[in-house]
N, C-alpha and C positions, 0 to 999 in steps of 0.2 A: 300563302305566306311571306309576309314582307324579307327581302333578299339580307344581308348583313350590309350596312354600310362601311365603306373604307373610310377612315378619318386619317387627312393625312398631316396635321397639327401638332403644334411639338409641345408632349407634354410639364403639365404642370411639373415642378420637383415637391418631393416634400423638403421640410426644414427638422432636418436633425438634432438641431439645438433647441426646439419649440419644447414649449412646456405640452402643447395637447397632445395627444397621445394619434402616433401613425394611420390608426386606424380610425378615427377621425376628420382630420386633414386628406383622408385620398377621402369620403367621401363626401366632404365640400368638396371637391378638384372637380370629382363627376357631377356633383348637383351643379356648380358654376360651368360644366361644361356644358350639361344638359338646359341649361337656361340659356343657353347662347345659340342652340338648336343643333349643336358637334353631333346630338346622338336624337333621334324625332321619334316618337312611335314606333314599337316594333325592331325597332334597332336592336338589334345585341348588345348586350356592353360586354368588354373587354374579360374573357373567365379569371380563373386567378389566379394561372401561371402567366397570362397577358401584363397580370397587372402587377405581379413579380416582380415580370422583367421591364415593364415600364416603368415601373415607380423607385424598383431597389425596396420589397418590401417581402416581407414573409409571406407565406401561405395562410397562416395564422392570422395577420394584417386584412389581409387580402378579402379571405375567408369573413373575416368582420366589418367589415365595410359594406359586399356583398349585401351579406343579412341584414345590416342597417336599411341599407337601398329598399328590401325588400317591406322590411316590416312598418317601414314610415311608407307604404307602400304605394314606392314611387320604380319600381321596380318587380319584377315577376321571374319565379325557375326552372325550366321545365326539364322534364328527365331527357338527359343527353342530348338535347340542344344548349344550354345556359341559360344566362341570364338575359330577360326583354325590360327594353322602356315600356311601360304600360302606358295606353293613353288616358287622354284626361277623363276623368269622370266624376259629371256635373253630381252624384252620385253620393259622393265620397267625402263632399265641400261639409264642412263642423263652423258650424257661427258660433260667436264667446258673446260674453254678455257687457262687452268694455259699454257699451251705448249705457245702462242701468248701472255701472259703476259707474262715470263721467257724472250721470247724474246724484248718485246721493254722494262722490266725493268733492263736488264741486262747493265750496262756500257760500253761493249765494245760492243753496239749493236749502228749505228751511221746510220743515213739519208742524202743520195743526191738528191737535188730537180734538177730531168734532165731536166722536161721545164716544163712554163706555162703560159700561150694564152689564151687570149679572140677566143668563135669560135662560131659557128652559131650551135643551137642544133639537133644532125636529127631526123628522127619521134622516132628514138628506145633511146633515151639520151632525149625527150621530155619526152615521155609515165610517164621518172624514174623519172624525176625531180619536172613530174605535171606542163612543161610549152607548150607555142603552137610549133610547130617546128620553127624552123629556130633565135628562141629566145637567143641573144650573151649569153654564161655561161660563165663559166673556165674550161678549161682543164688541169691538173697538172697527171704530173708522178714523182712517188719518186723511188731509190732505198738501202734498207736496206741492211746494210751489219755487219756483225759479225765479226770481230777482219780482218776488209776489205775484208772481203770473201761475195761477194753479194747470198741470200738468198730470197731477196722475192721485187718483183716486181709490184707495186701501181699504178693504176690509177687509176682517179676522178673528175668527172663532178661537177660545184659547180655552184646555183647561187651565179647570177653576179647582185652585192644590191648596187651602189655608196654613197646611203646612210650607207653602213653598211664597215665594216673591213673585210669585210670576208676570204680573201686573207693572212692577218695576221694569224685569227686565225685562218683558216680552217687548214694552213700550220702545225702548232702544233695540234689540237684539233683531225682533221676527218685521223691523223695521228694512231690511236688509244693509240698512247702511253700512254695521259692522262686520256684516257676511263679506261687501264685495269691497271694501276697504281696507280690510285687514285689523282693524282697527280695536276694541272696548276687549271682552270679557265675554266667552259666548255661555249656555249653556246646552248646545245645539251638537250634537252629534254628526246628523246628517241632514239631507233637504232634498225632495224632487219639487223638479219647478216642469211647468209647458203653458210653452205659447204660444196664444189663440189668437187671430182674426177677428173681429166682431165690432159693431159699428156700438153706438155713442143714444143709451136709453133717457128718455125728461130726464128722469133722477141724477144719471152721471153728466147728464150734458147743462144740466143746472149746475149741480157742482163746480162742475171746471169750463162751467164761462166760453158753451164751447155750442158748435152745434148737432142739433137731435139728428140720430142717423149719418154722423159721420165718422169715419173708419179712424178703428181705435184697435188697441194692443190689449189682450185680456193674455194677466203673468200669473197662473195659478199657482200655489205652492202651499208645502206639504215639510212639517219642521220636524224632528225625534231626536229624543234626548238619550243620553246616553247608553239608558235601559233599551233600545231602541224602540221607545214610549210615545204616541204622539203627542207633539208639546199645542201644534198649532196649525189649521186650516185656514188656506184667505188666497187671496185676488185681488190682483193690483188693474185698476185698470189707466192705457194711459194714454194718451194725445195721439195719435197715427203722425202727426206733424213733426211730436216731441221725441220719439224714436227708430231707432233705423240701426238692421243691424247687418256687418259685414264679413267677407271671411275674401279668402284665395285659393284657388286652386292651382293646382300643378305646384312645378319647383320654384 
């Protein structure tokens, strides 16, 4: 077990005149100390009583600050021992979709509709859309270009509902542009996204004007309306050199 590390640095102070809650200031102070290396993985963090004494805060404020650090997966409590700084764990890393958001929000990105038609749902498509095989659905294919360079090939199946302006709405909504940029109205309540590594087949390489077998990302999506019914299922194929996922781990 790691021994408690002794720290002799002068503590930062809580700004009593700040609009920021004292517990949040205390969390940020501790995070800065962790980032500066004053506390290392396995070190015990100051107890509630020690925090109260160091920063002249109430027990409730100290307890809340510690709770937040635990909820942020920065620290862990051990019964009868205290609160300890957790080691860096890559398994806890999460990746956002800012790379996709940047593509859709860039004014130099344009969408070209390659085709839109009513087709009979295959068994696979029917399972995804939760309809009976043979049901008439809408198939749409699109090409996303950045400065006229093809970067993403999108194919999608939509529920065909004569009472709903589905095609008009979906041409905008499930292109993900509105979802990523937060613009436009949406008929969607929620969605599920799955990202896989893949390689371009002959059709995809021809559409994207890139090498067959080149690395790519496959972004599959299923969207639901406010009745929790499937609205659409489809996938984007994005050139591997045009999309990157990054994240930060640790404090």
